[in-house]
C-alpha positions as CSV (number, residue, x, y, z in Angstrom):
1,M,0.0,0.0,0.0
2,T,1.4,3.4,-1.0
3,T,0.4,6.8,0.5
4,A,0.0,9.7,-1.9
5,L,2.2,12.6,-1.2
6,P,0.5,15.9,-0.5
7,Q,0.5,18.6,-3.2
8,T,1.7,21.3,-0.8
9,L,4.5,23.7,-1.8
10,C,8.1,23.0,-0.7
11,Y,11.5,24.6,-1.3
12,L,14.6,23.0,-2.7
13,N,17.8,24.9,-3.5
14,G,16.3,28.2,-4.5
15,H,13.1,26.8,-6.1
16,Y,9.5,26.3,-4.9
17,G,7.4,23.5,-6.2
18,P,4.9,20.7,-5.3
19,L,6.3,18.4,-2.6
20,A,5.2,15.3,-4.6
21,E,7.3,16.4,-7.6
22,T,10.5,17.6,-5.8
23,K,13.6,15.4,-6.1
24,V,17.2,15.3,-4.9
25,S,20.2,13.5,-6.3
26,V,20.8,9.9,-5.1
27,L,24.4,11.1,-4.5
28,D,23.3,13.7,-2.0
29,R,25.2,13.0,1.2
30,G,22.0,13.3,3.2
31,F,20.7,10.2,1.3
32,I,23.9,8.3,1.3
33,F,25.3,9.0,4.8
34,G,22.6,10.9,6.7
35,D,25.2,13.7,6.5
36,G,23.0,16.7,7.5
37,V,21.0,18.5,10.1
38,Y,17.4,19.6,10.5
39,E,15.0,21.9,12.4
40,V,11.3,21.8,13.1
41,A,9.8,25.2,13.9
42,P,6.1,25.8,15.0
43,V,3.9,28.4,13.4
44,Y,0.8,29.8,15.2
45,G,-1.6,31.9,13.3
46,R,0.9,32.3,10.4
47,R,3.5,33.6,12.9
48,L,6.8,31.8,13.6
49,F,7.4,30.9,17.3
50,R,10.9,31.2,18.7
51,F,12.3,31.6,15.2
52,D,15.7,33.0,16.3
53,E,16.2,30.2,18.8
54,H,15.6,27.6,16.1
55,M,18.0,29.4,13.8
56,A,20.6,29.6,16.5
57,R,20.4,25.8,17.1
58,L,20.5,25.1,13.3
59,S,23.7,27.2,13.1
60,R,25.2,25.3,16.1
61,S,24.4,21.9,14.5
62,L,25.8,23.0,11.1
63,A,29.0,24.3,12.7
64,K,29.5,21.0,14.5
65,L,29.3,19.1,11.2
66,R,31.5,21.7,9.4
67,I,28.6,22.6,7.0
68,P,28.4,26.3,6.1
69,N,25.1,28.0,6.9
70,P,23.9,28.7,3.4
71,Y,21.6,31.7,4.2
72,T,21.4,34.8,6.3
73,R,18.6,35.1,8.9
74,E,16.7,37.4,6.5
75,L,16.8,35.0,3.6
76,W,15.7,32.1,5.8
77,L,12.8,34.1,7.1
78,E,11.8,35.3,3.6
79,R,11.7,31.8,2.2
80,I,10.0,30.2,5.2
81,R,7.3,32.9,5.2
82,H,6.6,32.2,1.5
83,L,5.9,28.5,2.4
84,V,3.8,29.5,5.4
85,A,1.7,31.9,3.4
86,D,1.0,29.2,0.8
87,L,-0.2,26.6,3.3
88,A,-2.2,29.3,5.2
89,A,-4.0,30.1,2.0
90,H,-5.3,26.5,2.0
91,G,-6.8,27.0,5.5
92,H,-4.0,26.0,7.8
93,E,-3.0,28.8,10.1
94,D,-1.0,26.7,12.6
95,Q,1.8,24.8,11.0
96,L,5.2,23.0,11.4
97,V,8.1,24.1,9.3
98,Y,10.7,21.4,8.5
99,I,14.2,22.6,7.5
100,Q,16.9,20.2,6.3
101,V,20.5,21.1,5.2
102,T,22.8,18.4,4.0
103,R,26.4,18.7,3.0
104,G,25.4,18.4,-0.7
105,V,26.0,16.2,-3.7
106,A,29.4,14.4,-4.2
107,L,30.8,11.0,-5.2
108,R,30.5,8.6,-2.3
109,D,33.4,8.9,0.1
110,H,33.4,9.0,3.9
111,V,35.8,12.0,3.9
112,M,34.0,15.3,3.9
113,P,34.4,16.8,0.4
114,L,35.5,20.4,0.1
115,N,33.8,23.2,-1.8
116,I,30.4,21.7,-2.5
117,E,27.1,23.5,-2.1
118,P,24.8,22.4,0.7
119,T,21.4,21.0,-0.2
120,V,18.6,23.1,1.4
121,F,15.1,21.6,1.7
122,M,12.1,23.0,3.4
123,M,8.4,22.0,3.7
124,V,5.4,22.9,5.8
125,S,2.6,20.8,7.2
126,A,-0.5,21.4,9.2
127,M,0.1,21.4,13.0
128,K,-1.3,18.3,14.7
129,P,-1.3,19.2,18.4
130,P,-2.1,16.7,21.2
131,S,-5.8,16.1,21.6
132,A,-8.0,17.6,24.4
133,Q,-8.2,14.0,25.8
134,Q,-4.5,13.6,26.0
135,R,-4.1,17.0,27.8
136,H,-6.9,16.1,30.2
137,E,-5.8,12.5,30.9
138,G,-2.1,12.6,30.1
139,V,-0.2,10.1,28.0
140,A,1.5,6.8,28.6
141,C,5.3,6.2,28.1
142,V,7.7,3.3,28.3
143,T,11.3,3.4,29.3
144,G,14.3,2.1,27.5
145,R,18.1,2.1,27.3
146,D,19.6,5.0,25.4
147,F,21.5,3.1,22.7
148,R,21.8,6.0,20.3
149,W,25.1,7.6,19.2
150,E,27.2,9.8,21.5
151,R,26.4,13.1,19.8
152,G,22.8,13.7,20.7
153,D,23.5,17.5,20.9
154,I,23.6,17.6,17.1
155,K,20.1,17.7,15.5
156,S,21.2,15.2,12.9
157,I,19.1,13.7,10.2
158,S,20.7,10.3,11.1
159,L,17.8,9.3,13.2
160,L,17.7,5.5,13.1
161,G,18.3,5.2,16.8
162,N,15.4,7.5,17.5
163,V,13.2,5.6,15.1
164,L,14.0,2.3,16.9
165,A,13.4,3.9,20.3
166,R,10.1,5.5,19.2
167,Q,8.9,2.2,17.7
168,M,9.3,0.6,21.2
169,S,6.5,2.8,22.5
170,A,4.4,2.7,19.3
171,D,4.4,-1.1,19.5
172,V,2.5,-1.0,22.8
173,G,0.4,2.0,22.0
174,A,2.4,4.5,24.2
175,A,3.2,8.1,23.3
176,E,7.0,8.1,23.8
177,T,10.0,6.1,25.0
178,I,11.9,7.8,27.9
179,L,15.6,7.0,27.6
180,F,18.2,6.4,30.2
181,R,22.0,6.1,29.8
182,D,24.0,4.5,32.6
183,G,21.0,4.8,34.9
184,F,20.4,8.5,34.2
185,L,17.7,10.4,32.2
186,T,18.8,11.7,28.8
187,E,15.6,12.5,26.8
188,A,12.8,10.7,24.9
189,A,12.9,9.4,21.3
190,A,11.6,12.7,20.0
191,C,11.1,14.9,23.0
192,N,12.7,16.3,26.0
193,V,11.6,15.0,29.4
194,W,10.9,16.9,32.6
195,V,10.0,15.8,36.1
196,V,8.5,17.7,39.1
197,R,9.8,16.9,42.5
198,E,8.7,19.0,45.6
199,G,7.2,21.7,43.3
200,A,10.4,22.2,41.2
201,L,10.7,21.5,37.5
202,L,13.8,19.4,36.8
203,G,15.5,18.4,33.5
204,A,18.6,16.5,32.4
205,P,21.7,18.8,32.2
206,K,22.9,19.9,28.7
207,S,25.5,17.5,27.3
208,E,26.6,15.7,24.2
209,H,24.0,13.1,25.0
210,V,21.0,15.5,25.1
211,L,19.7,17.7,22.3
212,E,19.2,21.2,23.7
213,G,15.5,21.6,23.0
214,I,14.2,25.1,22.3
215,R,11.9,24.5,25.2
216,F,14.9,24.4,27.6
217,E,15.1,28.1,27.7
218,L,11.4,28.6,27.2
219,L,10.4,26.5,30.1
220,R,13.0,28.3,32.3
221,E,11.3,31.6,31.4
222,L,7.8,30.2,32.0
223,C,8.9,28.8,35.3
224,E,10.2,32.2,36.3
225,D,6.9,33.8,35.2
226,V,4.7,31.4,37.3
227,G,7.0,31.0,40.3
228,V,8.1,27.4,39.8
229,P,11.7,26.6,40.7
230,Y,13.7,25.3,37.7
231,S,16.9,23.3,37.6
232,L,19.0,21.1,35.3
233,R,20.8,18.2,37.0
234,P,21.5,14.5,36.6
235,L,18.3,12.6,37.2
236,S,18.4,8.9,38.1
237,E,15.9,6.5,36.7
238,S,14.4,6.0,40.2
239,E,13.9,9.8,40.5
240,V,11.9,9.9,37.3
241,L,9.8,6.9,38.1
242,T,8.9,8.3,41.6
243,A,8.4,11.9,40.5
244,D,5.3,13.9,41.4
245,E,4.8,14.8,37.8
246,V,6.5,13.9,34.4
247,M,6.1,15.9,31.2
248,L,7.3,15.9,27.6
249,S,8.2,18.9,25.6
250,S,8.7,19.4,21.8
251,A,7.6,21.7,19.0
252,T,4.6,19.5,18.3
253,K,3.7,18.5,21.9
254,E,4.5,21.9,23.5
255,V,4.3,20.6,27.1
256,L,2.4,17.4,27.7
257,P,1.7,15.4,30.9
258,V,2.8,11.8,31.3
259,T,0.5,9.9,33.6
260,R,1.7,6.3,33.1
261,I,5.2,4.9,32.7
262,D,5.7,1.2,32.0
263,G,2.1,0.6,32.9
264,Q,2.4,2.3,36.4
265,P,0.7,5.6,37.3
266,V,2.8,8.7,37.8
267,G,2.5,10.8,41.0
268,H,1.2,10.4,44.5
269,G,-2.0,10.6,46.5
270,S,-5.1,12.1,44.8
271,L,-3.1,13.2,41.8
272,R,-1.6,9.7,41.1
273,G,-2.1,8.9,37.4
274,R,-3.5,12.4,36.6
275,P,-1.9,15.6,35.2
276,G,-0.5,17.7,38.0
277,P,-0.7,21.4,39.0
278,V,2.8,22.4,37.8
279,Y,1.9,21.1,34.3
280,A,-1.4,23.1,34.4
281,R,0.5,26.3,35.2
282,L,3.2,25.8,32.6
283,Y,0.6,24.8,29.9
284,E,-1.3,28.1,30.5
285,A,1.9,30.1,30.5
286,Y,3.0,28.4,27.2
287,Q,-0.3,29.5,25.6
288,R,0.3,33.1,26.6
289,A,3.9,32.9,25.3
290,K,2.6,31.7,21.9
291,R,0.4,34.8,21.6
292,E,3.1,37.2,22.8
293,Q,6.3,35.9,21.3
294,S,5.5,34.8,17.8
295,L,7.3,36.6,14.9
């Protein structure tokens, strides 16, 4: 069974065209080696959210792979807005922008070739946020060993480890796989993970094993706004499994409560297995930020 590709507009190397008809060379190093990086930026009401933060992370990832950033901020913004306007004209005001930059096209060789043009691809899709039921009831997760490569700080298109990790949760109908390396929390297959203990929001410290999610700084700001203590520190598996609250964050999930892990309810007392009060405060603050901070 094949799935028809949407006829939405996309961008490739200076040209706009239908997604279903856009093609790259089979010698592109993104196709051959997974040699490239990507970003996913949310759009609310046609307005980009935390655009400069996404561009800064894209630049960091490119620099770590020695790929030159092909565009200025203004050129990125101009071309992204063209795609956003096209999809909005078809009735989708809230969107996700996918940006991918590979090293470019060259004969197959593991050594990084010099003086080739990066391949730039962008597409937009309608936002599919968590359902009202998921926000009201929370979602289930499973745990797993973090068997991915050592450079999780690079937002690389080489995502097979993440695919395998996410499939572990999909196979049992769960929303995500929470990963631990040497007994300590790193992140989930496609999200950052947060826990609440004694009223404070805690996350894994920034390292080469953890992608610095855009929501790292955003949640720090939101915690400051609503008076929730915030800290990044090593979190053992037992601390996660016995937390008062657990949450996921990502461009698509925003901030989302986890109420079951490995079949067991999260939390204590009357809130056991239910979204908690810190989540509720952060979710409301997140919605205000979307209205106030979009570009």
